N, C-alpha and C positions, 0 to 999 in steps of 0.2 A: 504494500500500500504506500503510495506516495502522498505525502502531505504537502498541500500547497501553502506557501508562505503568505501570511496576511500582510497587506500593504500597511504602511505606517499611518496613513490617513484613516484607514478602517480601524486600526488599533486605537488611535486617539479618540475616534468617535465612540467606540464601545466603552472605552475607559471613562469618558465624560458622561455617558449614559448611565454606567454603573454608579459613578459618584453621585449623580443626581438622584437616582433611586435610593441609594444609601442615605443621602442627606434627608430626603423626605421621610424615610423610615425612622431616622433618629429624632426628627422633629415630632413625629407622631408619638414615638415612645416617650419623649420628654413630656408631651401634653398629657399622655395617659398617666404618667407618674404623678403629675400635679393634680389631676382630677381624682386619683385614688387617695392622695393625701387629704384633699379637701373633704372627700366623702368620709374618710376615717375620722377626721377631726369633728365633722358635723355629727357623726354617729356617737362617738365616745366622749366628746367634750361639747355639750350643749352651751348655748350662750348664757352667760351669767345674768341673773336678774338681781340687782343689788337690793338687799333687804331694807325695809323701812324701819323696822323696830328691832329691839334687843332679842326678842324671842325668835324672830326669823333668822337673825344673825347666828344665834346659838344652834339652831337647827341646821343651818348651812355648814357650820363648823363640825357638827357631829357627822353629817353626811360625808364631808371631806375626809375626816379621820377614819370613817368606816372604809372609804375607798382606798385610802393609803394603807390601812391594815390588810385589805384584800390583796393589793398589789405586792406588799411585802411578803405575804404568805406564798403567793405564786412565785415570787423571785426566790424565796428560800427553797421551795420545792424543786424548782428548776436547777438551782445550784446543787442541791443534794443529788439529783439525778445525774448531773454532769460529773460530780466527784465520784459517784458510784460507778458510772461508766468508765471513768479514767482508771479507777482501781481494777476493774475487770479487765481492761485492755492490758494493763501492766502484768496482771496475773497470767493472762493468756500468752503474753510475750515470753514470760519465764517458762511456761509450759512448753511452748514451741522450741525454745532453746534447749530445754531439757530433753525433749524428744529427738531433736536433731543431734544433740551432743556437740561438744566443743571440738572443733577441728584443730588438731595440734599440727603446726607446720613441721615439715621434715627438717631437722637440724643437720647442718653440714659439719663434718668433722674437720676442724682446723688445727693443723699442727704448726706451732710456732716455737722456735727455740728461744732461749732466754735472751740471746742477743737480738733477735728479731722483735721480741716484745719490748725491750728497752728502746730499740730504734723507733718503734711505732709510738711509744709514749714520749720519748724525749726529742724525737725528730732526727733528721739526718745529720745535724751539726755535731751532736754528741756521739762519739764512737766509743762505746764502753764495751769491753769484752768481759764476759762473765762466765767462768767455768764453775758451774754449781758443784761439781764433784770435788773440786780442789778445796772448796770451803767446808766440806763435810768434816766432822770430827772423827778421828780415827778411834775405833773401839777395839780394844784388845780382848780377845776371847780367853777366858781363864777357865780352867777346869775346877769346878767347885769340889771342895773337900766334903767328905761326908759330914753332915751335921751331927754333932754329938747329941744323943738323946739324953736330956737331963730333966731336971725338975722344971715344970712349966711355970712355977711360981718365981723361980729365979729369972726366967726370961721376961716376965711381966715387970718385975722390979727393975731390971736393967733398962727397959724401954720406957719406964714411967717418967713423966716430966720432960722438960726441954733437954735436959742432959741426955736422956735416953734417945731422943730424936737426933741429937747431935751425934751420938755414938753410932746410930744407924747410918747416917750420911757419911761419917768418917770411915766406917767399915766398908761402905760401897765404893769409896774412892780408892781404897788401898788395894 
């Protein structure tokens, strides 16, 4: 199917026609909104007749207070419904996440030497070489002699107090 190109004058004419139609619709919609406002105000807010006496004024005040109370009740009910709906939405969101489960991303194993970690932390300016094995303390393995089986009370007395703790540490170093 070959589509024929529309001439620029035809496009311009159609565009101006569409804009004119849209403009009339917008004007009509604005007039409808104004008419709806007037109808609502006439229905819900009748014209005030100013009272001539104190009794009529008190009656008008009571009527106004009753209307205010009614509107407050409706507002409170609507607010309660909205808050209840919001709580339900939150609970349903939690249930959905529980049902789906949390996706844990696959972690990549990264191997960095101590030198590479220091270079990443300190930047390329600082060149620090660190051999972790050279800094380790040398531990001598000793063959333990058989522990003499003695009176347990003697062991407790030796280890009692700070002096006993000190003896334990001194004995471990030797």
